[in-house]
C-alpha positions in Angstrom: 0.0 0.0 0.0 1.0 3.6 -0.7 0.7 4.5 3.0 3.0 1.8 4.1 5.6 2.8 1.6 5.4 6.4 2.6 8.7 7.6 4.0 9.0 8.6 7.6 8.7 12.4 8.2 11.7 12.1 10.4 14.6 10.2 8.9 15.7 7.0 10.7 19.1 8.5 11.3 17.6 11.2 13.6 15.8 8.5 15.7 19.1 6.6 16.1 20.9 9.8 17.1 18.2 10.7 19.6 18.3 7.2 21.2 22.1 7.4 21.4 21.9 10.8 23.2 19.3 9.4 25.6 21.4 6.3 26.3 24.5 8.4 26.8 22.7 10.8 29.2 21.2 8.1 31.3 24.6 6.3 31.5 26.2 9.5 32.8 23.4 10.0 35.3 23.9 6.4 36.5 27.6 6.8 36.9 27.2 10.1 38.9 24.6 8.4 41.1 27.0 5.5 41.7 29.9 7.9 42.5 27.7 9.8 44.9 27.6 6.8 47.2 31.0 5.3 46.6 33.0 8.6 46.8 31.2 10.1 49.8 33.4 11.9 52.3 34.9 9.4 54.8 33.3 9.5 58.3 36.0 8.7 60.9 35.2 6.2 63.6 36.4 8.9 66.1 38.0 12.3 66.2 40.6 12.5 68.9 42.9 15.1 70.5 46.6 14.8 71.1 46.1 12.7 74.3 43.8 10.3 72.3 40.8 11.7 74.1 37.7 11.2 71.9 36.2 14.6 71.1 33.3 13.0 69.0 32.6 9.8 67.1 31.3 8.9 63.7 28.0 8.2 65.3 27.9 11.7 66.6 28.6 13.1 63.1 25.7 11.0 61.6 23.4 12.0 64.4 24.4 15.7 63.9 23.5 15.4 60.2 20.1 14.0 61.2 19.6 16.9 63.6 20.6 19.4 61.0 18.0 18.0 58.6 15.3 17.4 61.2 15.4 21.0 62.3 15.1 22.4 58.8 18.5 24.0 58.9 19.1 23.0 55.3 16.4 25.5 54.4 17.9 28.1 56.7 21.6 27.9 56.1 24.0 25.8 54.1 26.6 23.0 54.4 29.2 22.5 51.7 27.6 25.5 50.1 24.2 23.7 49.6 21.0 24.8 51.3 19.1 28.0 52.0 20.6 31.4 52.2 18.7 32.9 55.2 21.5 31.8 57.6 25.2 31.2 57.4 27.2 28.6 55.5 28.1 26.5 58.6 31.2 25.1 56.9 32.6 28.6 56.5 31.2 29.8 59.8 33.0 27.0 61.7 36.2 27.6 59.8 36.1 31.4 60.5 35.5 31.0 64.2 37.7 28.0 64.8 40.6 29.5 62.9 40.4 32.7 65.0 40.3 30.6 68.1 43.4 28.6 67.1 45.1 31.8 66.0 44.5 33.3 69.5 46.0 30.1 71.1 49.1 30.4 69.0 49.8 34.0 69.8 47.1 36.2 68.2 46.5 38.1 64.9 49.8 40.1 65.0 52.0 37.0 65.1 53.1 35.6 61.7 54.0 32.4 63.4 50.5 32.1 64.8 49.0 32.6 61.3 51.3 30.0 59.7 50.6 27.5 62.5 46.9 28.0 62.2 46.9 27.5 58.4 49.1 24.4 58.8 46.7 23.0 61.4 43.7 23.2 59.1 45.5 22.3 55.9 47.1 19.1 57.2 45.0 15.9 56.7 45.5 13.8 59.8 42.9 11.2 58.9 44.3 7.7 59.4 42.6 5.4 56.9 44.0 2.3 58.7 42.4 3.1 62.1 39.6 5.3 60.8 40.5 8.0 63.3 41.0 11.7 62.6 43.5 13.5 64.8 43.0 17.1 66.0 45.8 19.3 67.3 45.5 20.6 70.9 44.5 24.0 69.5 41.9 22.5 67.2 40.5 20.4 70.1 40.2 23.6 72.2 38.6 25.4 69.3 36.0 22.6 69.0 35.0 23.1 72.7 34.7 26.8 72.1 32.5 26.2 69.0 30.3 24.0 71.1 29.8 26.8 73.5 29.1 29.2 70.6 26.5 27.0 68.9 24.9 26.2 72.3 24.2 29.9 72.7 23.3 30.5 69.0 20.7 27.7 68.7 19.5 28.3 72.3 18.8 32.0 71.7 15.3 32.6 73.3 14.2 35.1 70.6 14.0 35.1 66.8 17.1 37.3 66.6 18.8 35.0 64.1 15.8 34.0 62.1 15.3 30.8 63.9 12.5 29.7 66.2 13.2 30.6 69.9 15.4 28.0 71.6 15.6 26.0 68.4 17.9 23.4 69.8 18.7 23.2 73.5 19.5 19.5 74.2 23.2 19.3 75.1 23.7 16.0 73.3 22.0 17.3 70.2 24.2 20.4 70.2 27.4 18.3 70.6 26.4 16.1 67.7 25.5 19.1 65.5 28.9 20.8 66.3 30.6 17.5 65.4 28.8 17.5 62.1 30.0 21.0 61.3 33.6 20.2 62.4 33.6 17.1 60.2 32.3 19.0 57.2 35.1 21.6 57.7 37.7 18.9 58.1 36.7 17.2 54.8 36.8 20.5 52.9 40.2 21.5 54.2 41.6 18.0 53.5 40.4 17.8 49.9 40.7 21.4 48.6 43.2 24.2 48.5 42.3 26.3 51.6 45.3 28.6 52.0 43.6 31.6 50.5 40.3 30.9 52.3 42.1 30.6 55.6 43.9 33.8 55.0 40.5 35.4 54.4 39.2 34.0 57.7 42.1 35.2 59.7 41.8 38.6 58.1 38.1 38.7 59.1 36.9 38.9 55.6 34.6 35.8 55.7 30.8 35.8 55.6 29.6 35.0 59.1 26.6 35.1 61.3 26.4 37.3 64.3 27.4 35.7 67.6 25.3 35.7 70.7 28.2 37.1 72.6 28.7 39.9 70.0 31.9 38.6 68.5 
């Protein structure tokens, strides 16, 4: 019949090209999905100070992530640069405050030695893949404790001063886990990317930051 012999409006070559493009696209998506789970940042079994005292565990980090999501903080602030923009990027916020705390321990902002030691502390990857442990320096351990105090005051603020509900998070265990999550995120960023320029910006006070409850 004439209708059966009628040529396709779209040549067969175009259909083949479209199918190849679709096949290639879905293949790339599949690979990216696979890498998302196989190349995820390593979560240490424990983060320890110089005396091998455990500051927080891998379970704390995972629980901190759950608390971050459960309280809607992904819609408020960001982690790894992903999330909402009403609040701070907690990765950068932790880096800024912790770097200044470490700098003060090493001698203050007017000491070149303090600046170089601070940058070295955060740039050095002390994760031991054999034991699964991440080592903090004494100054970093002290900074973590200061950050815990900061976030306890920040998330426990009784007003809506920071755009959060009053006393958003007050449980001490939850706050410890949340701070552990922020510290882990920072450790991963510092260990896998060039952070020298960013650290110089933090120490110079040029980083984006949220207002502290204590005014700092």
